[in-house]
N, C-alpha and C positions, 0 to 999 in steps of 0.2 A: 625604579622606586617601588617600594612595597605597598601593596594595597592594605586595606583595613583587616581583611581576613588573614593575610600573611603575618601581619604584625601581631594579631591575636594568637596565632599559632606559636609564634616566637615567645610571646609572654607566657602562654600555657606551658611550653616546653621548659622555659627557664624556671617557672614557678614549681614545676614538678621536681627539678633538680634541687631547688632551694628549700623545698618543704621540710625535709628532715636533716638538713645540713647544719653542722655545728662549727665547721672549720672553713674559713673563707678569707682570702686575701685580695684586696682591691688595689689595682695598680694603674699607673699611667704608662702607656706604651708609645708615646709620641716619638716620631723619627726613627723607629726601628725598621731596619731593612728586612727584606724577605728572608735572607739567610739567618739573620739574628732571631727573627720570629720563629723560624723552623727550629733553631737550636733551643729557644725558650720552651717551646712545646715539647720537644724531646726530653729536656731536663725535667719538666713537670711530670710527664708520663713516667719517667724513671723513678720519681719520688712517690708514685702512687696517686697522683692528682689529675685533675682535669682542668682545662683552660678554655675560656670563652671571651671573645670580644663582645661587649654589650653596648647598646645605646642607653644613655643615661635615663631617659624617661621610661623606656621599656623595662629597664632593670628596677626602677622605682615602683612601677606598677606590678611587676612580677613578685617583688619582695613584700608586698603588703600582706600582713598577717603571718609572716614567717619570722624566724629568729634573726634573719639578716636584714630586716627592714631598717634598722638604725644605721647600718653601714652603707646600704645602697640608695638611700634617699639623699637628695640634694647634691648629687655628683656634678662635677664640672669637667670639661675637657674630654680627651679620649680615654676611655676606661676599658679595662679588662679585669676579669676575675679568675682566680685560680682557687680551686677548692678540692677538698678531700674528705672522705669519711674515715680514713685511716689515721695515721700518725701526723699531726700538724707540725711537729718539730722537723720531721724530714722534709716536708714541703717548704717550711720557712727557711731551712738551711739551703735548699736548692735555689729558692728565689733570691735570697740575699747574696749567695755566691754569684748568681747570674747578674744581679744588680751591681755588684762590685766591678765586673768586667764590662758591663754595658750601662754607663751612667744615665742614658736616656730612659731607662726603665726605672721608675720610681714608685714607691708605695704611697697609697692614699690612706688606707685603714685596713683593719682586719677583724675577724671574728673567730675566736678560739673557744671551743667548748661552750658556745652560746653567749660569750661575753665579748663586747666590743673592745678592741685594743688599738693603741696608737702605733706610730712608726717606731718609736723607741722600744715598745714592748715586742714588736715583731723582731727587732734585732736581738733583744734579750732572749727571746724564744729560740732564735737560730743558734745562739751560743750555748744552749742547754745540751747535755749529752743525749744521745739517741735513746729511744725506748728500750732497745736491746741492751744498751750499756747500763741503763738504770736497773733493768731486771737482773742483769748479771751481778751488779753490785749488791742488790737486795738478796739474791740467792747466796752470795758469799757471806753476807752478814747473818743470814739464817743458819748456814752450815758451820760457821766459825765456832760457836760454843760446842757443838757436837764433836767437831774435830779436836778441840782442846780437851774435852772430856775423855775421848778415846785415847789421846796421847798420855794423859795422866794415868788412866787405868792400865795401859800397857807399860808405863814406866815402872810400876811396882814389880811386875814380873821380870822385866828386862834388868832392873837393878839387882834383883835376887839372883838371876842367872849369872850376872857378872861377878857377884860376890862368891858364889859357889865355884865358878870357873877359876877365879883367882886362888881360892882355897885349895882346890885340887892341884893346881900348878905348883903351889908352894908347899904341898904336902901338909897342910894344916889339919886335915881330917885324919883321924886314926880309926882303923877298922877293928 
């Protein structure tokens, strides 16, 4: 059993991680086997996130005065948190994919960009395209008008060359 100093160190450590955190997913991990937990941690690391099992009252104390206070207060049951400072969509996708294969892993709540979200919003977030896909679509939309303009400008010269070539082939020009 942890003494008061160890608990305070754990609170301080968690508070340090939660201080500037804007993306957090709270889940229940009851009845997960060790191999399932290992796979979950591996999945979260691959998505660029971190994972911690937390005691409810220590998480509530550590979150006081942080953006995650609304999510980590009044928790019940066995609780774990997955968080990232990078892309929340990638972490949400990884967690929901894992939750589909392991029904004992369930979501409680989440925090994305500083806003508290519910379970339905977590699933909606997981169905969004990735950040890279959104950026590539945006880049295509930015480049499309320039490409069309270049095609139109080139079309005038190309059409003129075709007309001259056909005239030469049919001996329409006289010297």
